[in-house]
Every structure is written in structure tokens, then in C-alpha cells.
RODO-2510 file (C-alpha; in nm, 4 decimals, decimal comma):
residues 264
     n   res          X          Y          Z
     1     m    -0,2204    -2,5972    18,1679
     2     e    -0,4856    -2,4020    17,9800
     3     s    -0,1212    -2,4516    17,7263
     4     l    -0,1460    -2,8206    17,8091
     5     i    -0,4941    -2,8692    17,7058
     6     r    -0,4240    -2,6087    17,3318
     7     g    -0,1292    -2,8966    17,2730
     8     d    -0,3921    -3,1959    17,3396
     9     a    -0,6488    -3,0433    17,1686
    10     r    -0,4071    -2,9462    16,8408
    11     r    -0,2866    -3,2384    16,8614
    12     v    -0,5951    -3,4778    16,8155
    13     s    -0,7064    -3,2457    16,5361
    14     e    -0,3449    -3,3169    16,3455
    15     s    -0,4088    -3,6685    16,4377
    16     f    -0,7913    -3,6787    16,2841
    17     l    -0,6962    -3,4970    15,9830
    18     i    -0,4232    -3,6728    15,9412
    19     l    -0,6549    -4,0023    15,9517
    20     l    -0,8536    -3,8618    15,7375
    21     a    -0,5948    -3,8049    15,4911
    22     g    -0,4815    -4,1365    15,5209
    23     v    -0,8382    -4,2475    15,3920
    24     a    -0,8625    -4,0837    15,1246
    25     a    -0,5027    -4,1539    14,9818
    26     g    -0,6286    -4,5436    15,0462
    27     a    -0,8820    -4,4519    14,8437
    28     l    -0,6947    -4,2993    14,5531
    29     n    -0,4672    -4,5603    14,4966
    30     a    -0,6830    -4,8360    14,5284
    31     i    -0,9057    -4,6308    14,2459
    32     g    -0,6685    -4,4664    14,0102
    33     g    -0,3241    -4,4186    14,2241
    34     g    -0,1793    -4,0553    14,3126
    35     g    -0,2376    -4,1407    14,6831
    36     t     0,0678    -3,9506    14,7876
    37     f     0,0118    -3,6045    14,7045
    38     v    -0,2451    -3,6408    14,9615
    39     a    -0,1001    -3,7415    15,2597
    40     l     0,2393    -3,6246    15,1735
    41     p     0,1360    -3,2802    15,2381
    42     a    -0,1008    -3,3431    15,4919
    43     l     0,1709    -3,4770    15,7263
    44     v     0,4039    -3,1823    15,6620
    45     a     0,1210    -2,8919    15,7054
    46     a     0,0932    -3,1391    16,0328
    47     g     0,4073    -3,0168    16,0839
    48     m     0,6739    -3,2735    15,9726
    49     p     0,9864    -3,2789    15,8260
    50     p     0,9525    -3,3515    15,4389
    51     v     1,1965    -3,6402    15,4105
    52     m     1,0549    -3,7833    15,7417
    53     a     0,7099    -3,7282    15,5857
    54     n     0,8056    -3,9695    15,2941
    55     a     0,8998    -4,1862    15,4949
    56     v     0,5856    -4,2067    15,7026
    57     s     0,3613    -4,1815    15,4293
    58     r     0,5444    -4,4516    15,2598
    59     i     0,5117    -4,6699    15,5744
    60     a     0,1566    -4,5758    15,6312
    61     l     0,0030    -4,6463    15,2755
    62     a     0,1489    -4,9908    15,1956
    63     p    -0,1094    -5,1774    15,4419
    64     g    -0,3617    -4,9622    15,2395
    65     a    -0,2619    -5,1042    14,9684
    66     v    -0,2333    -5,4527    15,0752
    67     a    -0,6113    -5,4530    15,1940
    68     s    -0,7002    -5,2679    14,8539
    69     v    -0,5316    -5,6714    14,7158
    70     w    -0,7117    -5,8566    14,9565
    71     v    -1,0190    -5,7323    14,7733
    72     y    -0,8806    -5,8161    14,4360
    73     r    -0,7638    -6,0815    14,5129
    74     r    -0,9992    -6,3074    14,2922
    75     e    -0,9308    -6,0683    13,9782
    76     l    -0,5979    -6,0505    13,9418
    77     t    -0,5222    -6,1304    13,5823
    78     p    -0,1797    -6,1006    13,3844
    79     v     0,0023    -5,8353    13,2280
    80     g     0,0041    -5,9016    12,8979
    81     a     0,2393    -6,2552    12,8849
    82     t     0,4148    -6,1625    13,1425
    83     s     0,3832    -6,3898    13,4725
    84     t     0,3012    -6,2588    13,7336
    85     k     0,5400    -6,4146    13,9341
    86     a     0,8056    -6,2023    13,7788
    87     l     0,6708    -5,8650    13,7550
    88     t     0,5884    -5,9148    14,1242
    89     a     0,9444    -5,9706    14,2155
    90     v     1,0995    -5,7163    13,9386
    91     s     0,8758    -5,4427    14,1398
    92     v     1,0173    -5,6023    14,4660
    93     i     1,3695    -5,5187    14,3635
    94     g     1,3475    -5,2292    14,1924
    95     s     1,1779    -5,0660    14,5241
    96     g     1,4428    -5,2086    14,6808
    97     v     1,7097    -5,0218    14,4715
    98     g     1,4668    -4,7359    14,4868
    99     a     1,4583    -4,6931    14,8808
   100     g     1,8253    -4,7117    14,9094
   101     l     1,8770    -4,3779    14,6721
   102     v     1,6810    -4,2331    14,9162
   103     l     1,9982    -4,2572    15,1796
   104     v     2,2628    -4,1417    14,9303
   105     l     2,1034    -3,9367    14,6364
   106     p     1,9701    -3,5715    14,7208
   107     g     1,5771    -3,5401    14,6544
   108     a     1,6166    -3,2385    14,4308
   109     s     1,7094    -3,3840    14,1671
   110     f     1,4263    -3,6378    14,1882
   111     d     1,1649    -3,4601    14,2759
   112     a     1,1994    -3,1998    14,0018
   113     a     1,1652    -3,4353    13,7150
   114     s     0,8661    -3,5648    13,8987
   115     p     0,6031    -3,3335    13,7733
   116     w     0,7856    -3,4562    13,3572
   117     l     0,7467    -3,7711    13,4861
   118     l     0,3547    -3,6966    13,5948
   119     a     0,2599    -3,5170    13,2621
   120     f     0,3517    -3,7557    13,0266
   121     a     0,1726    -3,9997    13,2095
   122     t    -0,1453    -3,8201    13,2436
   123     a    -0,0828    -3,7481    12,8211
   124     t     0,0307    -4,1400    12,7687
   125     l    -0,3658    -4,2233    12,9709
   126     a    -0,5286    -3,9687    12,7796
   127     f    -0,4324    -4,0177    12,4019
   128     g    -0,2111    -4,3497    12,4689
   129     r    -0,4361    -4,6034    12,3330
   130     h    -0,5311    -4,3938    12,0151
   131     v    -0,1540    -4,3747    11,9387
   132     s    -0,1052    -4,6976    11,9539
   133     r    -0,3792    -4,8128    11,7125
   134     a    -0,2901    -4,5277    11,4772
   135     l     0,0819    -4,6817    11,4233
   136     s    -0,0568    -5,0273    11,4742
   137     s    -0,2733    -4,9263    11,1358
   138     a     0,0165    -4,7509    11,0057
   139     l     0,2611    -5,0152    11,0270
   140     g    -0,0056    -5,2827    10,9098
   141     r     0,0636    -5,4708    11,2942
   142     s    -0,0277    -5,4401    11,6380
   143     i     0,2342    -5,2861    11,8805
   144     r     0,2800    -5,4924    12,2256
   145     m     0,5754    -5,4464    12,4727
   146     s     0,7874    -5,7559    12,4968
   147     s     0,7605    -5,9185    12,8905
   148     r     1,1168    -5,8356    12,8592
   149     a     1,0144    -5,4778    12,7692
   150     v     0,7981    -5,4623    13,0541
   151     l     0,9532    -5,6142    13,3028
   152     l     1,2135    -5,3558    13,2409
   153     a     1,0318    -5,0885    13,2058
   154     q     0,8222    -5,1977    13,5879
   155     f     1,2185    -5,2439    13,7390
   156     f     1,2576    -4,8232    13,6717
   157     l     0,8455    -4,7471    13,7552
   158     a     0,9762    -4,9128    14,1004
   159     v     1,2769    -4,7660    14,1584
   160     y     1,1370    -4,4373    14,1282
   161     g     0,8498    -4,5542    14,2808
   162     g     1,0752    -4,6857    14,6011
   163     y     1,2255    -4,3347    14,5828
   164     f     0,9659    -4,1022    14,5585
   165     g     0,6127    -4,2826    14,5023
   166     g     0,3859    -4,0288    14,4159
   167     a     0,1523    -4,1475    14,1430
   168     v     0,3591    -4,4698    14,0502
   169     g     0,0635    -4,6632    14,0178
   170     i    -0,0655    -4,3830    13,7188
   171     l     0,2436    -4,4042    13,5643
   172     t     0,2115    -4,8120    13,5363
   173     v    -0,1399    -4,8170    13,4469
   174     a    -0,0063    -4,5432    13,1103
   175     l     0,2836    -4,7767    13,0303
   176     w     0,0262    -5,0733    13,0185
   177     s    -0,2144    -4,8666    12,8698
   178     i     0,0338    -4,7610    12,5422
   179     g     0,2204    -5,0694    12,5798
   180     l    -0,0124    -5,3590    12,5919
   181     a    -0,3497    -5,1873    12,5222
   182     l    -0,4749    -5,3211    12,8741
   183     d    -0,8211    -5,2042    12,9360
   184     t    -0,7724    -4,9737    13,2911
   185     a    -1,0744    -5,1626    13,4290
   186     a    -0,9312    -5,5159    13,4446
   187     s    -0,5286    -5,3959    13,4836
   188     n    -0,6595    -5,2134    13,8218
   189     p    -0,6172    -5,4651    14,0403
   190     m    -0,2491    -5,5846    13,9009
   191     r    -0,1530    -5,2220    13,9301
   192     v    -0,2461    -5,2417    14,2919
   193     t    -0,0752    -5,5662    14,3600
   194     q     0,2276    -5,4035    14,2260
   195     l     0,1413    -5,1008    14,4037
   196     a     0,1967    -5,3220    14,7542
   197     a     0,4687    -5,4525    14,6321
   198     i     0,6606    -5,1303    14,6018
   199     f     0,5262    -4,9850    14,9193
   200     l     0,5848    -5,2669    15,1014
   201     t     0,9743    -5,3121    15,0396
   202     s     1,0530    -4,9623    15,0371
   203     s     0,8781    -4,9084    15,3648
   204     v     1,1071    -5,2068    15,5196
   205     l     1,4236    -4,9915    15,4421
   206     f     1,2646    -4,7011    15,5584
   207     l     1,1187    -4,8462    15,9117
   208     i     1,4802    -4,9641    15,9627
   209     a     1,7046    -4,6568    15,8520
   210     s     1,4509    -4,3745    15,8920
   211     d     1,3185    -4,1531    16,1994
   212     a     0,9985    -4,2703    16,0821
   213     l     0,8766    -4,4374    16,4238
   214     s     0,9421    -4,1218    16,6299
   215     a     0,6423    -4,0145    16,5463
   216     p     0,3856    -4,3056    16,6383
   217     l     0,0356    -4,1165    16,6458
   218     a     0,0584    -3,9929    16,2648
   219     l     0,1795    -4,2668    16,1565
   220     a    -0,1012    -4,4787    16,3311
   221     a    -0,3450    -4,2250    16,2312
   222     m    -0,2708    -4,2527    15,8703
   223     v    -0,2330    -4,6385    15,8994
   224     v    -0,6064    -4,6568    16,0064
   225     g    -0,6936    -4,4196    15,7876
   226     a    -0,5456    -4,5856    15,4727
   227     v    -0,6646    -4,9329    15,5508
   228     a    -0,9996    -4,8337    15,5867
   229     g    -0,9638    -4,6278    15,2045
   230     g    -0,7450    -4,9263    15,0587
   231     f    -1,0556    -5,1520    15,1370
   232     a    -1,3590    -4,8832    15,0657
   233     g    -1,1929    -4,7500    14,7569
   234     a    -1,1253    -5,1035    14,5918
   235     y    -1,4832    -5,2001    14,6534
   236     l    -1,5968    -4,8920    14,4989
   237     a    -1,3749    -4,9313    14,2263
   238     r    -1,4623    -5,2596    14,1562
   239     r    -1,8569    -5,1243    14,1027
   240     f    -1,7287    -4,8488    13,8676
   241     p    -1,8038    -4,9055    13,4788
   242     a    -1,4303    -4,9019    13,2722
   243     w    -1,5002    -4,5815    13,1612
   244     l    -1,5998    -4,3733    13,4787
   245     l    -1,2371    -4,5741    13,6536
   246     r    -1,0873    -4,4332    13,3527
   247     g    -1,2608    -4,1000    13,3806
   248     v    -1,1390    -4,0696    13,7908
   249     l    -0,8167    -4,1756    13,6997
   250     l    -0,7583    -3,9045    13,4430
   251     a    -0,8921    -3,6643    13,6465
   252     t    -0,6738    -3,8088    13,9133
   253     a    -0,3669    -3,7666    13,7179
   254     v    -0,4630    -3,4276    13,5724
   255     t    -0,5299    -3,2841    13,8982
   256     t    -0,2512    -3,4108    14,0415
   257     t     0,0257    -3,3235    13,7822
   258     v    -0,1265    -2,9266    13,7635
   259     l    -0,1083    -2,9168    14,1365
   260     y     0,3207    -3,0871    14,1268
   261     f     0,3849    -2,7949    13,8352
   262     l     0,2380    -2,5625    14,0643
   263     r     0,4020    -2,6162    14,3901
   264     g     0,7539    -2,6409    14,1975
***
């Protein structure tokens, strides 16, 4: 009897911690990205196998991203001259390809590249606009990615997001920052929208092909937390001045990059 009580208490404690991790992850994704780096370790620490934890975190964070999109729905602006419908369609297709790769490729190869992708994204966020201005000054003309280049780059980002998902939002902002000189705060609503498209698409496949539903308590706890965090984070981000939002995003990028290299 005592062992059953201890077991129940442990499960309640784990569910509460997963709920809190969901809140933090949903808020991070709404503000600047990096929510996966909170959600995934929390699920693994609760005893979930890494592959299953990857699927559960993706499914759970999708509703949180949708909640953030709802908050931002009147503030969406196009990414340069690229059609929003075309950008979202590319995100959906790329995410589907990436999620499909989970079923046929070993995770070790892509996981090994993740720290370097994050380091590139962090450096781009920190120095991208300065580099872009310097190149424009040297060439005597503005540097802007064409719509076709934006869509192609978004496809590969979505493949990455569908396969692994970690910091895909950070990578997206880095791309738009250096390629289109977009303001971090102004582009955040569209970044969250593309994140939601990527997570929702991969979630459909993971619901069908993974064993994520075999952990309903953990999944439910993280979904509830992520939705709450997604709402709260989006409302908070809307009140941040541009410099503060960029600072939070850079701090998140640096922290997650360092942690990921240490983990490897």
C-alpha cells in the first residue's frame, strides 16, 4: 500500500514538473524560440525514451504555438515580398518531409549537426544585420533575398523543424534578419505562425506513427502547460520593446547553443 502511495505521489510530482516545463516551453516559443530545449529534457528526466519524448514534445507544443498565433492574429505581416500562403505551404510540406525522415533515418547524424546549426543561428542573430549593412555598403546596393530564395530556405528549415524541431524558430529569425533585414519584433508573429505550421504538420505523423499516446498523462500535462505559456508569452512579447525582445531571443539562443554543445 505504501509503495503504491509513493508511486502515485511520484507520478503527480512528475506531471506537475512536466506541466511547468510546458508553460516555460510555450512561453519561450512565443517570445523567441527554444521551447524544445525545455520540453524535451523534462520528458527524458521523467523517464521517457528520447525518441518518444521528441514525439510527445512536438505534439504538446503545437497547441501552444497555435495559442500564440491567435494572440498575434491581427499583427501578421508578410516576410518581404513572399506570399504568406506560399510560405506557410512550404513550411507544411517541409515539415512533412522532415517528420517522415524520423521514421527512416538514425537520429544521431542530425543530432550531431544541431549544435553547429544553433551556433550559426546565434552568430547570425548577433551580427547578421551588421554584416548585411557592411556588404550593402561595400557593394553599393541593398542585399535582399528573393521570394524564391526565401521559400527554398524556409523549406529546409521546415525539414529540420519536422525532424528535430529544436530552435527552428531561432533559425527562422536568423534567416529573415540577415536575408531581409527584418526587425525581430515585427517578424515575431509570422515566425510563430510558421512554427505552428511546422509543429502541427509533424504532430499529425507522430500521432499516427509513434507511441506518444501511450503516455497520456505526460502529454496532457505538457499540452495544458504549453497552451498557457503560449498565450502568456505572446501577450508578454507584444509589450516588449524591440531591443528587449531581441535581447531575450539572443540570450535564449546563446544559452541553448552552449547547453547543446555541453550535452554533446
